[in-house]
C-alpha positions in Angstrom: 0.0 0.0 0.0 4.8 0.7 0.8 11.6 -5.6 -2.0 10.6 -8.3 -4.3 11.5 -11.6 -2.7 11.1 -14.6 -4.9 11.9 -17.9 -3.3 11.8 -21.4 -5.0 11.2 -24.4 -2.8 12.1 -27.8 -4.3 11.5 -31.3 -3.0 14.7 -33.3 -2.5 15.8 -35.2 -5.7 18.7 -37.0 -7.1 18.0 -37.0 -10.8 20.0 -35.1 -13.3 16.8 -34.8 -15.4 15.0 -33.1 -12.5 18.0 -30.7 -12.3 17.3 -29.9 -15.9 13.6 -29.3 -15.0 14.7 -27.0 -12.1 16.8 -25.1 -14.6 13.8 -24.5 -16.8 11.8 -23.3 -13.8 14.7 -21.0 -12.9 14.6 -19.6 -16.4 10.9 -18.7 -15.9 11.7 -17.0 -12.6 14.6 -15.2 -14.1 12.3 -13.9 -16.9 9.9 -12.5 -14.3 12.7 -11.1 -12.2 14.5 -9.4 -15.0 11.3 -7.9 -16.3 10.0 -7.0 -12.9 10.7 -3.3 -13.6 10.4 -3.4 -17.4 6.8 -2.2 -17.7 5.2 0.3 -20.1 3.8 3.3 -18.3 1.2 6.0 -18.8 1.7 9.2 -16.9 -1.2 11.3 -15.9 -1.2 14.7 -14.1 -3.9 15.2 -11.5 -5.1 18.8 -10.9 -6.4 20.2 -7.6 -10.1 20.6 -7.0 -11.6 23.8 -8.5 -10.6 26.8 -6.4 -7.5 25.1 -5.0 -3.9 25.7 -5.8 -2.2 22.6 -4.6 -2.9 18.9 -4.6 -1.5 16.0 -2.4 -2.1 12.4 -3.3 -1.9 10.1 -0.3 -2.7 6.5 -1.2 -4.0 4.3 -4.1 -5.8 1.0 -4.1 -5.8 -1.7 -6.8 -9.0 -0.3 -8.3 -7.0 2.8 -9.0 -9.0 4.9 -6.5 -6.8 7.6 -5.0 -7.2 9.2 -1.6 -6.1 12.9 -2.0 -6.2 16.3 -0.5 -6.6 19.6 -2.4 -5.5 22.8 -0.7 -6.7 26.4 -0.9 -5.0 27.2 2.4 -7.1 24.5 4.1 -7.1 20.9 3.0 -10.1 19.4 1.3 -10.2 15.6 1.1 -11.5 13.7 -1.9 -11.3 10.4 -3.8 -10.1 10.5 -7.4 -11.0 7.7 -9.8 -10.5 7.6 -13.6 -10.9 11.4 -13.9 -13.8 11.8 -11.5 -13.4 13.4 -8.1 -15.7 12.7 -5.1 -15.4 15.1 -2.2 -15.4 13.6 1.3 -17.9 15.3 3.5 -17.0 16.7 6.9 -17.6 14.8 10.1 -21.2 14.7 11.4 -22.5 17.7 13.3 -19.6 19.9 12.2 -19.8 23.1 10.3 -16.4 22.5 8.8 -15.8 20.6 5.6 -12.0 20.7 5.5 -9.8 17.8 6.5 -7.1 15.5 5.2 -6.8 11.8 4.2 -4.3 9.1 5.1 -5.2 5.8 3.4 -7.7 3.9 1.3 -8.5 0.2 1.3 -9.6 -2.1 -1.5 -13.3 -1.4 -1.1 -12.8 2.4 -1.2 -13.0 3.1 2.6 -10.9 6.1 3.5 -9.2 6.9 6.8 -8.4 10.6 7.5 -8.8 13.6 9.7 -11.7 16.1 9.9 -12.5 18.9 12.3 -15.2 19.7 14.8 -17.0 23.0 14.6 -14.6 24.5 17.2 -11.5 23.3 15.2 -10.5 20.1 17.1 -9.0 17.4 14.8 -10.9 14.1 14.7 -10.0 10.8 13.0 -12.7 9.6 10.6 -13.6 6.6 8.4 -15.3 7.4 5.2 -17.5 4.7 3.7 -19.8 5.0 0.7 -20.6 8.7 1.2 -20.7 8.6 5.0 -18.0 10.1 7.2 -17.8 8.6 10.7 -16.2 10.4 13.6 -14.0 7.9 15.4 -13.6 9.9 18.6 -10.5 10.1 20.7 -8.7 8.2 23.5 -10.1 10.7 26.0 -8.3 13.7 24.7 -9.2 16.5 22.3 -7.4 15.4 19.1 -7.1 12.4 16.8 -5.9 11.6 13.3 -6.2 8.5 11.1 -3.5 7.4 8.6 -4.4 4.0 7.3 -7.2 1.4 7.0 -6.9 -2.3 6.0 -9.4 -4.3 4.1 -11.2 -5.4 7.3 -11.9 -1.7 8.2 -9.3 -1.6 10.9 -8.1 2.0 11.2 -4.9 3.2 12.8 -3.5 6.6 13.7 -2.9 8.6 16.9 -4.9 10.4 19.5 -4.4 12.5 22.6 -5.3 10.8 25.9 -7.1 12.2 28.9 -3.7 13.0 30.3 -2.6 14.9 27.2 -0.2 12.4 25.8 -0.2 11.4 22.2 -0.7 7.6 21.7 -1.1 5.3 18.7 -4.5 3.8 18.3 -6.4 1.1 16.4 -10.1 1.4 15.8 -12.4 -1.5 15.1 -16.0 -2.4 15.9 -16.7 1.0 17.4 -13.8 0.7 19.8 -10.7 2.9 19.8 -7.8 0.9 21.4 -4.8 2.6 23.0 -1.6 0.9 21.7 0.5 2.5 24.3 4.3 3.3 24.0 7.6 1.6 24.8 8.6 1.3 28.4 9.8 4.7 29.6 8.3 6.5 26.6 5.4 8.9 26.5 4.1 9.1 22.9 3.5 7.1 19.8 1.8 7.2 16.4 0.6 4.5 13.9 1.0 5.0 10.2 0.4 1.6 8.5 -1.5 -1.6 8.9 -1.6 -4.9 6.9 -4.4 -7.4 6.3 -3.4 -9.4 9.4 -3.8 -6.3 11.6 -0.1 -5.8 12.2 0.5 -2.1 12.8 3.6 0.0 12.3 4.6 3.5 13.3 6.9 5.2 15.8 7.1 5.5 19.6 9.3 7.1 22.1 11.6 5.4 24.5 13.3 6.6 27.7 15.0 9.9 26.9 12.4 10.9 24.4 14.1 9.2 21.5 11.8 7.7 18.8 12.1 4.2 17.3 10.0 2.5 14.7 7.7 -0.2 16.0 5.5 -3.1 14.9 2.5 -4.0 17.0 1.1 -7.5 16.6 -2.1 -7.1 18.6 -0.6 -7.6 22.0 3.0 -6.4 21.9 4.8 -3.4 20.6 8.1 -4.5 19.1 11.1 -2.1 18.8 12.5 -2.3 15.3 15.6 -0.4 16.3 17.8 1.9 14.3 20.4 1.8 11.5 23.9 1.6 13.0 24.7 4.7 14.9 21.3 6.3 14.4 19.1 8.1 16.9 15.6 8.1 15.2 13.5 5.7 13.1 10.0 5.7 11.8 8.0 2.9 10.1 5.5 4.0 7.4 4.1 0.8 5.9 3.8 -2.9 6.2 2.7 -5.4 3.6 0.9 -8.7 4.0 4.2 -10.6 4.2 5.2 -8.5 7.2 7.9 -6.6 5.3 8.2 -3.1 6.8 9.5 0.1 5.3 10.4 3.6 6.7 13.5 5.6 7.4 16.1 5.8 10.1 19.0 8.2 10.8 22.5 6.7 10.7 25.9 7.4 12.4 26.5 10.3 10.0 23.3 12.0 10.9 21.7 11.2 7.5 18.3 9.7 7.0 18.1 6.5 5.0 15.2 4.4 3.7 15.0 1.0 5.3 13.4 -2.4 4.7 12.9 -4.4 7.8 12.8 -8.2 7.3 13.9 -11.2 9.2 14.4 -9.1 12.3 16.9 -6.9 10.6 16.8 -3.3 9.4 18.3 -3.0 5.9 19.7 0.3 4.7 18.4 0.8 1.1 20.9 3.4 0.4 20.3 6.3 -2.0 20.4 7.1 -5.7 23.9 7.9 -7.0 25.4 11.0 -5.3 22.6 11.3 -2.7 22.7 11.6 1.1 19.2 11.1 2.3 16.4 8.8 1.3 12.9 7.9 2.6 10.8 4.8 2.0 7.1 5.6 2.1 5.2 2.6 0.9 5.5 -1.1 -0.1 3.1 -3.3 -2.0 2.3 -7.0 -1.8 4.9 -7.9 -4.4 7.6 -6.3 -2.3 8.2 -3.1 -4.4 9.1 -0.1 -2.3 8.6 3.5 -3.3 9.8 6.8 -1.8 12.2 9.7 -2.3 15.9 9.9 -2.5 18.4 12.7 -3.0 20.9 12.3 -5.8 23.9 14.2 -7.3 23.6 17.9 -6.8 21.1 17.6 -4.0 18.2 17.0 -6.4 15.3 14.9 -5.1 13.8 12.1 -7.1 11.1 9.4 -6.8 12.5 5.9 -6.5 11.3 2.3 -6.8 13.2 -0.5 -5.1 13.1 -4.3 -5.2 15.6 -6.8 -3.9 16.3 -7.8 -7.5 17.1 -4.4 -8.8 18.1 -2.3 -5.8 17.0 1.4 -5.8 16.0 2.7 -9.3 15.3 6.3 -10.2 11.7 6.3 -11.3 12.5 9.0 -13.8 14.7 6.5 -15.7 11.7 4.2 -16.1 9.4 7.0 -17.3 12.0 8.8 -19.3 10.1 8.6 -22.6 7.1 10.3 -20.9 9.0 13.3 -19.6 9.6 16.6 -21.4 12.6 18.9 -21.6 11.0 22.0 -20.0 11.7 24.2 -23.0 9.7 25.1 -26.1 6.0 24.4 -26.5 5.8 20.7 -25.3 4.0 20.5 -22.0 4.3 17.8 -19.4 6.3 16.5 -16.4 10.0 17.4 -16.4 10.7 15.1 -13.4 9.1 12.8 -10.9 10.3 14.1 -7.5 8.6 12.0 -4.8 6.6 8.7 -4.8 4.2 8.3 -1.9 2.3 5.1 -2.6 2.2 2.0 -4.8 -0.6 -0.5 -5.3 -0.5 -4.2 -6.1 -0.8 -3.4 -9.9 2.5 -1.5 -9.7 0.8 1.9 -10.2 2.7 4.7 -8.4 1.4 8.1 -7.2 3.4 11.1 -6.1 4.6 14.6 -6.9 6.6 15.9 -9.9 7.7 19.1 -11.6 5.4 20.1 -14.4 6.1 22.5 -17.4 3.0 24.2 -18.9 4.9 25.8 -21.8 5.7 28.9 -19.8 6.6 28.1 -16.2 7.2 25.1 -14.0 5.4 24.1 -10.8 4.7 21.1 -8.6 1.9 18.7 -9.7 0.6 15.4 -8.6 1.0 12.4 -10.9 -0.3 8.9 -11.5 2.3 6.6 -13.1 0.2 3.7 -14.3 1.9 0.4 -15.1 1.1 -1.7 -18.1 3.1 -5.0 -18.3 4.6 -5.6 -21.7 3.0 -8.5 -23.6 6.5 -9.9 -24.4 7.0 -10.5 -20.7 4.1 -12.9 -20.5 5.0 -14.5 -23.8 8.6 -15.3 -22.8 7.5 -16.5 -19.3 4.8 -18.6 -20.9 7.4 -20.2 -23.3 9.7 -21.0 -20.4 6.8 -22.5 -18.4 5.7 -24.6 -21.4 9.2 -26.0 -21.7 9.3 -26.9 -18.0 6.0 -28.6 -18.2 7.1 -30.5 -21.3 10.2 -31.7 -19.5 8.1 -32.9 -16.6 5.9 -34.9 -18.9 8.7 -36.5 -20.8 10.8 -37.5 -17.8 7.8 -38.5 -15.7 8.9 -36.6 -12.7 6.7 -35.0 -10.1 8.2 -31.9 -8.7 6.9 -29.3 -6.4 7.8 -25.8 -7.5 6.4 -23.0 -5.5 6.9 -19.3 -6.2 6.5 -17.0 -3.2 6.2 -13.3 -3.7 5.4 -11.0 -0.8 5.5 -7.2 0.0 4.4 -3.7 1.9 3.1 0.7 2.5 2.4 4.5 3.8 2.4 8.4 5.2 4.0 11.6 6.5 7.7 12.4 6.6 6.8 9.2 5.4 
């Protein structure tokens, strides 16, 4: 919502013929791996709502519904789908219609933040035209950042004692997730289909660490070596977690947390800082990285390819920024990726006269040749099975993760 891990498991065997079969299967997997980032794309600019000057896309589901905010000085939440915008109404009994969104699930439910008539932030869940006020943990404020397909909402709220704590909301109950021992505050930014929740929480000394909450226990994900701060933004259904952490040099680096280890994803060439914002269920991570000259660029990452500048994949869709040709000059930040491989974010747009920041949807269209080659490899493998009369077990496992602010 935001590392492609592909693992082959084979039954024990002795036969040289079965080794040949395994080779065929590996060819199929290699084709998929090599082509994992070789997709055709279409690039669409998404304008703010009428009367607004800025637009902020937050999340995208696999129906290509996008949760977004438009700004005229205040944020106005809406859902974008195939060129149509649907405003999200204010929370019940409030005279205010402004607010912001955090995440959207597969059925189009949106988690976000609205305001009471007297200006107090309130977490909400938007479902089929109805905005529900989720309340607080006893305090005055709450905000929601993500919602899974079961309707479990996560975010943060003030408590009756004035502390800020991460919460989960389900079945009309807001649950306080607490903090680490010795800490005083926490916030939740992502949740997967199993209800595993990620975010950040303070420890003794008011230092913040990324966490994963499994329903009963808040696990400290730690820091990159020498770091002092970390934040988890998204988790996929395989339990892979992404976010960012400071390091010994005081720089921020995108991380992928897997197998109880926080992996530094590095930066694009020449860059110092990077931030992982989302991960999908195929393990692709998106975010932003600095590169040579301090420029910022959207990136996509998988374990097969490492960190790749999204601009290089969309190069044929970009314009030079001179002359009469209008379009995006660059893709500067990627905030979310869905399971189709579509990416949303912010880029620099040229209108023929001037440049400005604009939201984009980079829509993935797999190349037919990818499927043709993979199909040929699979057919060869199946033919080998039949001729050699072997029974093999070949299982391909692909998993992944996603989400928000600083995020």
